[in-house]
ZAMARGU-4260 file (C-alpha; in steps of 0.2 Angstrom, whole numbers, plus 5000, padded with zeros to 4 digits):
<rodrens>
0) 5462/5432/5422 | 5481/5429/5424 | 5495/5431/5436 | 5503/5450/5432 | 5518/5452/5422
5) 5528/5460/5434 | 5543/5460/5425 | 5533/5466/5411 | 5526/5480/5424 | 5541/5486/5429
10) 5550/5487/5414 | 5534/5498/5412 | 5541/5510/5428 | 5561/5507/5423 | 5557/5516/5406
15) 5547/5528/5412 | 5556/5535/5428 | 5570/5536/5415 | 5563/5547/5406 | 5554/5560/5422
20) 5561/5562/5438 | 5549/5565/5452 | 5545/5583/5452 | 5541/5577/5429 | 5529/5587/5422
25) 5513/5577/5418 | 5497/5575/5408 | 5483/5562/5416 | 5465/5555/5407 | 5459/5557/5427
30) 5443/5544/5427 | 5428/5554/5421 | 5434/5572/5413 | 5437/5570/5393 | 5454/5584/5394
35) 5470/5580/5401 | 5475/5586/5417 | 5492/5595/5416 | 5503/5592/5436 | 5518/5586/5440
40) 5521/5567/5449 | 5526/5568/5465 | 5534/5547/5467 | 5541/5536/5455 | 5534/5523/5443
45) 5530/5507/5454 | 5521/5491/5455 | 5507/5493/5468 | 5507/5474/5479 | 5511/5467/5462
50) 5495/5470/5450 | 5497/5486/5443 | 5508/5500/5436 | 5506/5514/5444 | 5513/5532/5450
55) 5505/5546/5465 | 5505/5563/5457 | 5500/5582/5463 | 5485/5590/5465 | 5476/5573/5462
60) 5470/5559/5474 | 5482/5541/5476 | 5489/5536/5462 | 5487/5530/5443 | 5488/5519/5431
65) 5505/5522/5423 | 5495/5518/5406 | 5484/5535/5411 | 5500/5547/5410 | 5510/5556/5398
70) 5526/5565/5400 | 5522/5584/5393 | 5533/5589/5377 | 5548/5599/5380 | 5540/5612/5371
75) 5528/5613/5381 | 5535/5615/5398 | 5528/5630/5407 | 5534/5640/5425 | 5529/5630/5440
80) 5513/5637/5443 | 5509/5629/5424 | 5498/5615/5430 | 5488/5624/5443 | 5481/5634/5431
85) 5465/5628/5427 | 5451/5624/5431 | 5449/5608/5435 | 5436/5594/5448 | 5443/5595/5466
90) 5438/5575/5466 | 5441/5577/5485 | 5430/5591/5490 | 5447/5601/5491 | 5456/5612/5485
95) 5477/5610/5483 | 5480/5620/5499 | 5468/5608/5509 | 5453/5624/5511 | 5434/5614/5506
100) 5425/5618/5493 | 5410/5609/5485 | 5407/5593/5479 | 5401/5599/5460 | 5412/5616/5463
105) 5427/5617/5447 | 5441/5626/5457 | 5452/5636/5450 | 5470/5643/5457 | 5464/5658/5466
110) 5447/5653/5470 | 5457/5643/5483 | 5473/5654/5491
</rodrens>
């Protein structure tokens, strides 16, 4: 495998950041989940350790590759609770507020409050 193209990755980060500020509504393709998960960005897109363009997201453990994230179209932007209003898998065993759920459980808004 060749050396990562950091100029290309930086251009991807710059393009994403120019259109999406921190706190923007986005969809992410999570591991082992068919439907895109709606969330918000909690960082700018950046290069991780010189090898991957990534971004950190609310209610998602760790960071995700930038090519798995897409902006929510303007006509689909809803209130602030939109990202937490649907059933989503718990990847880390915690609800968004830090309470524990079972490893195979799913959490809905209200289940974890």
